[in-house]
Steps between C-alpha positions, in 0.01 A plus 500: 500500500565637846276640769626767732650349810357610836829662595457740211141600570334692782252275678208721404584444132579129509140376470459711186754321283387147436615267221255328270560163660481607865182492703434819690421324821865396529599867535257551786517177694440675831153650466547720802810660345319683219129506584438788258580270208261224593181636336694596186614140452148415389554702180874454463642360176701191589657426165524640148658359185435471127385191315758342271481618139798419276359725227554796731824395669674182612458427871237771537351315796828529693509883498508614862244754627533693823191576708520830685201501737587838647480680165254250348725441199583167333789519252794320341816683607701328225327638193427278202716531186451790262207441266322234711129504412298543820153569358374142543639346818320264734578564868489238776387662826450342841315660789315391820173307484328796667524692172167481319568760234816534287477746212774604259441837339685606181516854360714671238629177349585447136257212437256472787325691780229407748453269798572128537349293779803296602294269722292377206751555215849428639640409156391820329789700351586845630638798308785638712598776256276747685395546861392179674359459850381205707231548764441234766192519726345283770143376465350754741697779333651602833851457366625597154841580357610611153844409366687649207631224269813576300675286241817696434682477167848639438515804273860418409696180440600404854828325419644759261816691590397861447763763413354837588562767237367768733748403773805550276753719684845633405817361651612716793777660297625859504530510119256410226701223332704306757762251379446224755314401816481231764218459753503291819294479820638522853334539839161601359644757260580501129842620385568600138848596385494695175784584265386832360528623143800718596687207660423598860323269746184537708367286785120515532318352801127438542288355778179551300510360148124538455531876548822515294671721759881497492788662683775558244861555602782586256794269571862603526677166473872425538463224241318421174217257585374206298140612540344165412696329782312687777368250758323531834538268799276532806684811618761611245544585134792363299643588161808434287713774349637490147800296621294251701566643847208439735346799681230511767254763627230515765305781331601507132676836539818422694715218369816326619717224357488163674845406368417216262472468122237296320407427143126482571251567776252211490256637756413548866423215736370629830770726643780383270576557134604222259745547216755352262874564535783415261857394573815586310464187287155605380306247709165613645389440859187537710548764765306664780521823698539520790680166492411253776784377719723250318317559171690387191380604150385206286569484126180533299388236246567559133130551423446756777431838330690810614330777301144598418348314796138563586419685819562290810196392708471322834215279615411249769383147428294245692784256435767721660512705819751753366455747212615411152633753248488465124558656160418388147685530171816689416808480282852364522722586210291461187256251649161605639319279752141462622561296815397592854772489766427497874700572814402359841746695713779249446496352151391584145295261287348505153138391549352533153301210363332706227710818471410828336609545140858627510463857625709771662391819679154350557271643771371240748208614717360303799124537476166314515282303261177301532399155379195280543633192676177309572172424328345783701497851361774619737814685390804420715773757552861398425827683549674505163796647316444706185786546253472803272719639222867415457754454219513167318807320368478678163469844664129547435265601781272230635144624527324198648414484869591173672361351820627263769288345776796327668758774560675465168529123475263494205419795273212518255366761265235696691142514374385779273347692793846546654680605183616857442255735325594643162552848640800387710814474287730200529770553764794364693685623812181609676450496878190442710378575852183351650307748715158448653218753507234472772149446364161468664137438421168444674300179470191717479590725206528264206870425557630814333865539591716804550875524550689739722824661383728346761714194420556252777739211559647310209282195542133414483327530837183317601174692511328605820157634584371802685126467542359466148823624338763270352858626462795343322835585341526477123851432362601708197803445277698818433735449205788743456690580183606229258673539166331466162617357168738789440652475846330821612383531860126524559481797742172387658341288773215265408251364751325164466264287708320170462138609469372241747716644778308827481172322575377459856634183669268205545352389828 
């Protein structure tokens, strides 16, 4: 559990946000700095927690509570799991010796109302299902302060991947039943190439996926594109034509040949694109464009797939200073693979220890998941890979979602909360873009959240505060297209988010 760092908080707000284990005096060591706070310290709550009760929840006593002196609210920012019973909880409260009266008042609860004298009955249980307040007073009654006590409980399963039916949008096509699509992200924008029902092509561009606004341009191409080969580097789009010639474009509308022929585009790595070429003898080679000086193509291993590769993702690692690119699965000849291959800017390596089941055209999405890693009730955020859909060796569509915590070295079947809902049909050849939507809430309004309609950068950004408001970016998965059991294209865009990411960050 984290407290807001001083660099993130205006100095007038800093004394208001105190962790359960921190004494208030430490935030006001220089008495002359904040003289207005000195009298209030006599009735300031110094610590708040719940007594352990395994019948309610494991590690209940480790749940972190924030104390907001400015708004007189004590609350747990990380809500308890759905269904947690909070009608008989025993709080542990610390306050200065000057406090002679400490009363907890309950109203509107499901099992109990009335007043508890905490000074004489500190082990009495409290019903937090209604409104609960704590009033601290000094003996002469000159100072008194009433706090609102909140024990928040999630109304939804926090670690479920939610696919929003109401956010379903059509592909940005010019016709009702397009034949094919490919979606990539470049320079803060999303590019979708569509093969229309009449055989023509459209390039759609959006800088606001949340609002589903697109600029659609009919394409007049001097070649027949392999739509599914579309790839974006940091500054250019690339695609293969029907004969394998490589073309590039800076805007998706104007294309020119780069003068080389490939069998496959593997993916983009920074400002270059990686591919597979073939010589006259039928041997396959790793290739790169633009080629570095003195580059010589290297023959690929026999178990390196050349068709049906997953989308290519890049990441950085604490073990390496340079980015690493990777894909998972694919096919070579009649053999389907589930291995993960990586590229470090110089060499390729198969890193799988526990590979995916043999799968081609699988969608791999870099995202987040949470696990409890200590005996305390704290959920730790991890960057993960999710693998969705794909065609198996026998041609059936894989429906299970798989998860990797170590960048594809080991894959496991994801828990039930991350699996696809029944209303999403099985698919392969889908694409995904991660776009963040800014969200904000106030620590004084019960932590109700609201999202704006503007996507931000394609990464999760740390929260920041503005007075009593907390703002953060919530990453959404936008999934484009995909083919079903009959090979038909799904002409829609689904949106998904891990429920916990929509909740206010902890501090």
